[in-house]
C-alpha positions as CSV (number, residue, x, y, z in Angstrom):
1,M,58.1,72.0,99.0
2,D,61.6,70.6,99.4
3,H,63.5,70.7,96.1
4,T,66.7,69.2,97.5
5,N,68.2,66.4,95.5
6,D,69.7,63.5,97.4
7,N,72.1,62.7,94.6
8,H,74.0,66.0,95.2
9,T,74.6,65.5,98.9
10,T,78.2,64.7,99.9
11,N,79.5,62.5,102.6
12,P,82.3,64.1,104.6
13,S,83.9,60.7,105.1
14,E,84.3,60.2,101.4
15,K,87.5,61.3,99.7
16,P,87.1,63.7,96.8
17,Q,87.8,62.2,93.4
18,L,91.4,62.9,92.3
19,T,91.7,64.6,88.9
20,S,94.5,66.2,87.0
21,A,93.3,69.7,88.0
22,N,93.3,68.8,91.7
23,C,96.8,67.3,91.6
24,R,98.5,70.3,89.9
25,R,101.0,72.1,92.1
26,K,99.6,75.4,93.2
27,G,101.6,78.5,92.5
28,A,103.5,77.1,89.5
29,K,106.2,79.4,88.2
30,L,108.1,80.0,84.9
31,E,104.9,80.2,82.9
32,V,105.5,80.4,79.1
33,Y,102.9,81.8,76.8
34,D,102.4,79.6,73.8
35,W,102.0,82.1,71.0
36,L,101.8,79.3,68.4
37,A,98.8,77.6,70.1
38,D,96.3,78.7,67.4
39,I,98.4,77.2,64.6
40,P,97.4,73.5,64.3
41,E,100.3,72.2,62.3
42,S,102.9,73.6,64.8
43,H,102.0,70.9,67.3
44,D,103.0,68.1,64.9
45,D,106.5,69.4,64.1
46,T,108.2,67.5,66.9
47,D,107.6,64.9,69.5
48,L,109.4,66.8,72.2
49,V,107.4,68.2,75.1
50,E,108.3,70.4,78.0
51,V,107.3,69.1,81.5
52,R,107.3,71.2,84.7
53,F,107.8,69.7,88.1
54,K,107.8,71.4,91.5
55,N,108.5,75.2,91.3
56,T,111.2,76.0,88.9
57,R,112.4,72.5,87.8
58,K,111.7,71.7,84.2
59,G,112.6,68.9,81.8
60,Y,112.3,68.0,78.1
61,Y,111.0,64.5,77.1
62,R,110.3,62.6,74.0
63,N,106.7,61.5,73.2
64,T,107.7,58.3,71.6
65,T,104.3,56.7,71.8
66,H,102.7,59.8,70.1
67,I,100.1,60.4,72.8
68,R,97.9,63.4,72.2
69,L,99.1,65.9,74.8
70,V,98.0,69.4,75.5
71,P,99.4,71.9,78.0
72,G,98.0,71.1,81.5
73,D,98.0,67.3,81.2
74,L,99.7,65.4,84.0
75,V,102.0,62.7,82.6
76,A,104.2,60.0,84.0
77,V,107.7,60.3,82.7
78,E,110.9,58.3,82.9
79,A,113.1,58.7,86.0
80,S,115.9,57.0,87.7
81,P,114.7,55.0,89.5
82,G,111.0,54.6,88.8
83,H,108.9,57.3,87.3
84,D,108.0,60.9,88.0
85,I,104.8,62.9,87.7
86,G,104.8,66.3,86.0
87,E,102.7,68.8,84.1
88,V,102.9,69.4,80.4
89,T,103.6,73.1,79.7
90,L,104.6,73.3,76.0
91,T,104.2,71.2,72.9
92,G,105.1,71.6,69.3
93,R,107.4,74.0,67.6
94,L,107.8,76.3,70.6
95,V,109.6,73.5,72.5
96,L,112.5,73.6,70.1
97,L,112.9,77.4,70.7
98,Q,112.9,76.9,74.4
99,M,115.5,74.1,74.2
100,K,117.7,76.4,72.1
101,K,117.3,79.2,74.6
102,N,118.2,76.9,77.6
103,N,121.2,75.3,75.7
104,V,119.7,71.8,75.5
105,K,120.7,69.8,72.5
106,I,117.8,68.4,70.5
107,D,119.7,65.3,69.4
108,N,120.8,64.4,72.9
109,P,120.5,60.6,73.3
110,E,120.0,61.0,77.1
111,L,116.6,62.7,76.7
112,K,114.1,60.5,78.6
113,R,110.6,59.6,77.3
114,V,107.0,60.1,78.3
115,Y,105.4,56.8,79.6
116,R,101.7,57.7,79.7
117,K,99.1,60.1,81.0
118,A,98.9,59.9,84.8
119,K,96.4,57.3,86.0
120,P,94.3,57.6,89.3
121,N,96.7,55.2,91.0
122,D,99.7,57.4,90.0
123,L,97.9,60.6,91.2
124,E,97.2,59.0,94.7
125,K,100.9,58.2,95.1
126,F,101.8,61.6,93.9
127,E,99.5,63.3,96.5
128,E,100.9,61.2,99.3
129,A,104.5,62.1,98.4
130,K,103.6,65.8,98.2
131,A,102.0,65.7,101.6
132,K,105.3,64.6,103.2
133,E,107.5,67.3,101.7
134,H,107.1,70.0,104.4
135,D,107.6,67.6,107.4
136,T,110.6,66.1,105.8
137,M,112.2,69.5,105.3
138,I,111.7,70.4,109.0
139,R,113.2,67.1,110.2
140,A,116.1,67.4,107.8
141,R,116.9,70.9,109.1
142,K,117.0,69.5,112.7
143,I,119.3,66.6,111.7
144,A,121.7,69.0,109.9
145,E,121.8,71.2,113.0
146,D,122.6,68.2,115.2
147,L,125.5,67.3,112.9
148,H,126.8,70.9,113.2
149,L,126.7,71.4,109.4
150,D,126.9,75.0,108.2
151,M,124.1,74.7,105.6
152,K,120.4,75.5,105.2
153,I,118.0,73.1,103.7
154,G,115.6,75.3,101.7
155,D,113.2,72.9,100.0
156,V,112.4,69.2,99.6
157,E,110.9,67.6,96.5
158,Y,109.7,64.0,96.3
159,Q,109.6,62.1,93.1
160,G,106.1,61.2,91.8
161,D,106.3,57.5,92.9
162,G,107.7,58.4,96.3
163,N,111.0,56.4,95.9
164,K,113.3,59.4,95.8
165,A,113.7,62.8,97.5
166,I,115.7,65.8,96.3
167,F,117.0,68.1,99.1
168,Y,117.9,71.7,98.0
169,Y,120.4,73.4,100.3
170,I,122.3,76.7,100.6
171,A,125.8,76.9,101.9
172,D,128.5,79.6,101.6
173,E,131.4,77.1,101.7
174,R,131.9,73.5,100.8
175,V,130.0,71.1,103.0
176,D,130.8,67.4,103.7
177,F,127.3,66.0,103.9
178,R,128.2,62.3,103.5
179,Q,127.2,61.6,107.1
180,L,124.0,63.6,106.5
181,I,123.0,61.5,103.6
182,K,123.4,58.2,105.6
183,V,121.2,59.6,108.4
184,L,118.5,60.9,106.0
185,A,118.4,57.6,104.1
186,E,117.9,55.7,107.4
187,V,115.2,58.0,108.7
188,F,113.1,58.5,105.5
189,R,113.8,55.1,103.7
190,V,114.1,56.8,100.3
191,R,116.9,57.5,97.9
192,I,118.5,60.9,98.8
193,E,119.8,63.4,96.3
194,M,121.4,66.7,97.4
195,K,121.4,69.8,95.2
196,Q,123.2,73.1,96.1
197,I,121.4,76.3,95.0
198,G,122.2,80.0,95.5
199,A,120.2,82.7,97.3
200,R,118.6,83.8,94.0
201,Q,117.5,80.3,93.1
202,E,116.0,79.9,96.6
203,A,114.0,83.1,96.2
204,G,112.8,81.9,92.8
205,R,111.6,78.6,94.3
206,I,109.8,80.3,97.2
207,G,108.4,83.2,95.1
208,G,107.1,86.6,96.1
209,L,106.6,90.2,95.1
210,G,109.3,92.7,94.4
211,P,109.4,96.4,95.3
212,C,107.9,97.2,91.9
213,G,104.7,95.3,92.9
214,R,105.2,92.5,90.3
215,Q,106.2,88.9,90.6
216,L,109.8,88.2,91.2
217,C,111.7,87.9,87.9
218,C,113.6,84.8,89.2
219,S,110.3,83.0,89.9
220,G,108.5,84.4,86.8
221,W,110.8,84.0,83.8
222,M,114.5,84.1,84.7
223,T,116.5,80.9,84.3
224,N,120.0,82.2,84.0
225,F,121.4,84.3,86.8
226,V,124.2,86.7,86.0
227,S,126.3,88.3,88.7
228,V,125.4,91.9,89.5
229,A,128.0,94.4,90.6
230,T,127.7,97.9,92.2
231,S,129.1,99.4,89.1
232,A,125.7,98.9,87.4
233,A,124.2,101.2,90.0
234,R,127.0,103.8,89.6
235,Y,126.5,103.9,85.8
236,Q,122.8,104.8,86.3
237,D,123.5,107.4,89.0
238,I,121.7,105.4,91.7
239,A,122.4,106.0,95.3
240,L,124.5,103.2,96.8
241,N,122.0,102.4,99.5
242,P,122.2,98.6,100.4
243,Q,118.6,98.6,101.6
244,K,117.3,100.0,98.3
245,L,119.6,97.9,96.1
246,A,119.0,94.5,97.8
247,G,116.2,92.2,96.7
248,Q,114.3,89.5,98.5
249,C,117.4,87.2,98.4
250,A,119.5,89.9,100.2
251,K,121.6,90.2,97.1
252,L,121.8,93.0,94.5
253,K,118.7,93.2,92.4
254,C,118.9,91.4,89.1
255,C,117.0,94.3,87.4
256,L,120.0,96.6,87.9
257,N,121.6,94.9,84.8
258,Y,118.6,95.5,82.6
259,E,119.4,99.0,81.6
260,A,123.0,99.2,82.5
261,D,124.2,98.7,78.9
262,A,122.0,101.6,77.7
263,Y,123.5,104.0,80.2
264,V,127.0,102.9,79.4
265,E,126.5,103.6,75.7
266,A,124.8,106.9,76.4
267,Q,127.7,108.1,78.6
268,K,130.2,107.4,75.8
269,R,128.7,110.3,73.9
270,L,129.0,112.7,76.8
271,P,132.1,114.7,78.0
272,S,134.4,113.4,80.7
273,R,133.2,114.2,84.2
274,E,136.8,114.6,85.4
275,I,137.6,117.7,83.3
276,P,136.9,121.0,85.2
277,L,135.6,124.0,83.2
278,E,137.4,127.3,83.6
279,T,135.9,130.7,83.2
280,K,137.2,134.2,83.8
281,L,135.5,134.3,87.2
282,N,135.4,130.7,88.6
283,T,136.4,127.1,88.0
284,Y,133.5,124.7,87.7
285,Y,133.5,121.1,88.7
286,H,131.0,118.4,87.6
287,F,128.0,118.0,89.9
288,K,125.5,115.7,88.1
289,T,124.4,114.6,84.6
290,D,121.1,114.0,83.0
291,I,122.0,111.3,80.5
292,F,118.8,111.2,78.5
293,K,118.4,115.0,78.3
294,R,122.2,115.4,77.6
295,E,122.5,118.1,80.2
296,M,125.3,118.5,82.7
297,S,125.4,120.5,85.9
298,Y,128.5,122.1,87.3
299,S,129.3,123.6,90.7
300,T,132.1,126.0,91.9
301,D,132.7,123.6,94.8
302,K,133.8,120.0,94.5
303,S,132.1,118.8,97.7
304,M,128.8,120.6,97.6
305,A,126.3,122.4,95.3
306,A,127.3,126.0,95.0
307,N,126.4,128.3,92.1
308,V,125.1,125.3,90.1
309,V,124.8,126.0,86.4
310,T,123.2,123.5,84.0
311,V,124.4,123.6,80.4
312,S,124.0,121.2,77.4
313,A,126.6,118.6,76.5
314,E,127.5,120.5,73.3
315,R,128.3,123.6,75.3
316,V,130.6,121.6,77.5
317,F,132.5,120.2,74.5
318,E,132.8,123.8,73.3
319,I,134.2,125.1,76.6
320,I,136.7,122.2,76.9
321,A,138.0,123.0,73.4
322,L,138.3,126.7,74.4
323,N,140.2,125.9,77.6
324,K,142.6,123.7,75.6
325,R,143.5,126.7,73.5
326,G,143.9,128.9,76.6
327,I,140.7,130.8,76.2
328,K,138.4,131.3,79.2
329,P,134.9,132.3,78.4
330,D,133.0,134.9,80.5
331,T,130.4,132.4,81.7
332,L,129.4,128.8,81.1
333,E,126.1,129.9,79.5
334,A,126.0,130.2,75.8
335,E,125.0,133.4,74.0
336,D,121.3,132.5,74.2
337,G,121.6,131.7,77.9
338,A,121.6,128.5,79.8
339,R,118.6,127.2,81.7
340,A,119.1,127.2,85.4
341,P,118.1,124.0,87.2
342,E,114.5,124.1,88.1
343,R,113.8,123.4,91.7
344,R,110.4,121.9,91.9
345,D,108.6,122.0,95.2
346,F,105.6,119.9,96.1
347,E,102.6,120.7,94.1
348,D,99.1,119.5,95.0
349,V,97.7,119.2,91.5
350,V,94.6,117.2,92.4
351,G,93.8,119.0,95.7
352,Q,93.7,115.8,97.7
353,D,95.9,117.0,100.5
354,S,93.8,120.1,101.5
355,L,92.3,119.8,105.0
356,T,89.3,121.9,104.1
357,R,88.4,120.2,100.7
358,F,85.3,118.7,102.2
359,D,84.1,121.9,103.9
360,K,81.1,123.6,102.2
361,A,81.6,127.3,101.3
362,K,79.3,129.6,103.3
363,K,77.3,131.8,101.1
364,K,75.6,135.0,102.1
365,K,71.8,135.0,101.9
366,K,70.4,137.6,99.5
367,G,66.9,139.0,99.7
368,N,64.5,138.8,96.7
369,G,61.9,141.2,95.3
370,G,60.8,144.5,96.8
371,N,62.6,143.9,100.1
372,N,65.9,144.8,98.4
373,G,64.7,148.4,98.0
374,N,63.7,148.9,101.7
375,N,66.8,147.1,103.0
376,G,69.0,149.3,100.8
377,G,67.4,152.5,102.2
378,N,67.8,151.3,105.8
379,N,71.4,150.3,105.2
380,N,72.2,153.7,103.8
381,G,70.6,155.4,106.9
382,R,72.8,153.3,109.2
383,R,75.9,154.1,107.3
384,Q,75.2,157.9,107.5
385,Q,74.4,157.6,111.2
386,G,77.9,156.2,111.7
387,G,79.5,159.4,110.4
388,G,79.2,159.0,106.6
389,E,78.4,161.8,104.1
390,P,74.8,162.1,103.1
391,R,74.0,160.6,99.8
392,N,71.3,162.1,97.7
393,K,71.3,159.3,95.1
394,S,70.3,156.6,97.5
395,G,66.6,156.2,97.6
396,N,64.1,154.6,99.9
397,G,63.0,152.0,97.4
398,N,61.6,154.4,94.9
399,N,64.6,154.2,92.7
400,N,64.5,150.4,92.6
401,N,62.2,148.4,90.5
402,G,59.7,146.5,92.5
403,G,60.0,148.9,95.6
404,N,56.8,149.7,97.6
405,R,56.1,153.4,97.1
406,G,53.0,153.6,99.2
407,Q,54.6,152.5,102.5
408,N,55.5,155.2,105.0
409,K,57.9,153.5,107.4
410,P,60.0,155.6,109.9
411,R,63.7,155.6,109.2
412,N,66.6,156.2,111.6
413,G,68.6,158.2,109.1
414,K,69.9,161.7,109.8
415,K,69.3,164.8,107.7
416,G,70.1,164.2,104.2
417,G,69.5,160.4,104.7
418,G,68.3,158.3,101.9
419,G,64.8,159.1,100.8
420,K,62.5,161.9,99.6
421,E,62.4,163.5,103.1
422,A,66.1,164.3,103.1
423,N,65.9,166.0,99.7
424,A,62.9,168.1,100.9
425,Q,64.8,169.6,103.8
426,Q,67.9,170.6,101.8
427,P,68.1,173.9,99.9
428,N,67.4,173.4,96.3
429,N,68.8,176.7,94.8
430,G,65.5,178.4,94.6
431,Q,63.7,175.5,93.0
432,Q,60.6,174.1,94.6
433,P,60.7,170.5,95.4
434,R,59.0,168.2,92.9
435,K,55.9,166.4,93.8
436,E,55.2,163.1,92.2
437,G,51.8,162.2,91.1
438,G,49.6,160.2,93.5
439,E,47.6,160.8,96.6
440,N,50.2,159.6,99.0
441,A,52.9,162.2,98.0
442,A,51.9,165.0,100.4
443,P,51.2,162.9,103.5
444,R,54.6,161.2,103.0
445,Q,56.4,164.6,103.3
446,Q,54.5,165.7,106.4
447,G,54.9,162.4,108.1
448,A,58.6,162.5,108.2
449,P,59.9,161.2,111.6
450,K,61.5,163.6,114.0
451,Q,65.1,163.0,114.8
452,Q,65.7,162.8,118.5
453,G,69.1,162.8,120.2
454,A,70.9,163.2,116.9
455,P,74.2,165.1,117.2
456,K,74.3,168.5,115.5
457,Q,76.2,168.6,112.3
458,S,77.0,171.4,109.9
459,A,74.6,171.6,107.0
460,P,75.8,169.7,104.0
461,K,76.8,171.5,100.9
462,P,73.9,172.0,98.4
463,A,73.9,169.3,95.8
464,A,73.5,170.1,92.2
465,P,70.0,169.6,90.8
466,E,69.4,166.2,89.4
467,K,67.3,165.5,86.5
468,R,64.9,162.7,87.3
469,E,62.3,161.2,85.1
470,E,58.9,161.3,86.7
471,K,57.4,157.9,86.9
472,K,53.7,157.8,86.7
473,E,52.0,155.1,88.5
């Protein structure tokens, strides 16, 4: 039975219905968490709203008509000329805090207003304008190249109604683009606006992942870009490797400034690195410093690590004071001794780098039950045949629990080999050999196998009589 419903079938020729969710720009940046969202009265404190446009462009507008707006709504806002389409990102009391953070005056009369929520007609024009952005950027780059302008057009943003286009460009020097604007206006038939941005702003608009594995700070939350110098890396004892210090924008990473102030403050409480330490034997020069542990390492050579000694910052202050008074200590170490720098080699803690970690250990098979007794006697016989001393204590299974006493198996052992037969042939200091109870005791002694081809050996020394407890079957 066919349960298909004709009402749910879609026609490929039909256009999907435009909604606010479909028209939002993908990969939006500069997200702000509204931590006042669960407080109802906070949304009625002000009529200001924050609206985000393409990538990192944001604006603040007045909701003069008091439309009920929530984050995520697409609205038509005032622009010059026409109107623009953007997404509401913040409402209520948190907008005032964001404006204060971004140095935007609340009583600014130039703040524009929100017209309405975006209608389907507005969304159609908005989608048509967005579809032309990439092709416009490629053609504009070609035009700038033909005019021999030393600039790079990084992004193009159309206004929501399609009457205006903003061209973002990067240039190291001042560029005269008056002729470029005339050509672009003739080609695209829209109003042209040029905005110069830096390399960091371009990386923020494009987006990406940093070497830390997280979203780029410039595209995630940073709005103000402060210049970064190599001194920030030197304060933190970071190697001046351009490949390691450069970010996606080919400039120094902005995160170098995050902890630079903490390192500068910590170094103020440490001794000067330029002062050498003098002892009776050597003169020590600064090698490296562990700022957080407050430990300093000194070497007897300025250019290389030689006889490196690590002492605490308090000990360094003490030695500097002694040197100023003309006193040279015996060593850098204090009386309780200084800790030498630990040289840690690679340690495989988890065992993941072992080549044989998946190999199964080969275990020797062990016999069970009465076979252990017989195997033990045979093994003793083989050991004695190879030149070992005779052992009287090794039995033929009679001394082991579970051995078969009634069996009369030939053995390849020599005289004095393990078993009752060896004990019977040895002198016993005038004592007669014991006979255990049972019918098989006498035949077992008579049925001892003859040794053929065995090398002659001197008779072993008589062994002391052993006391054995007779076991009655």
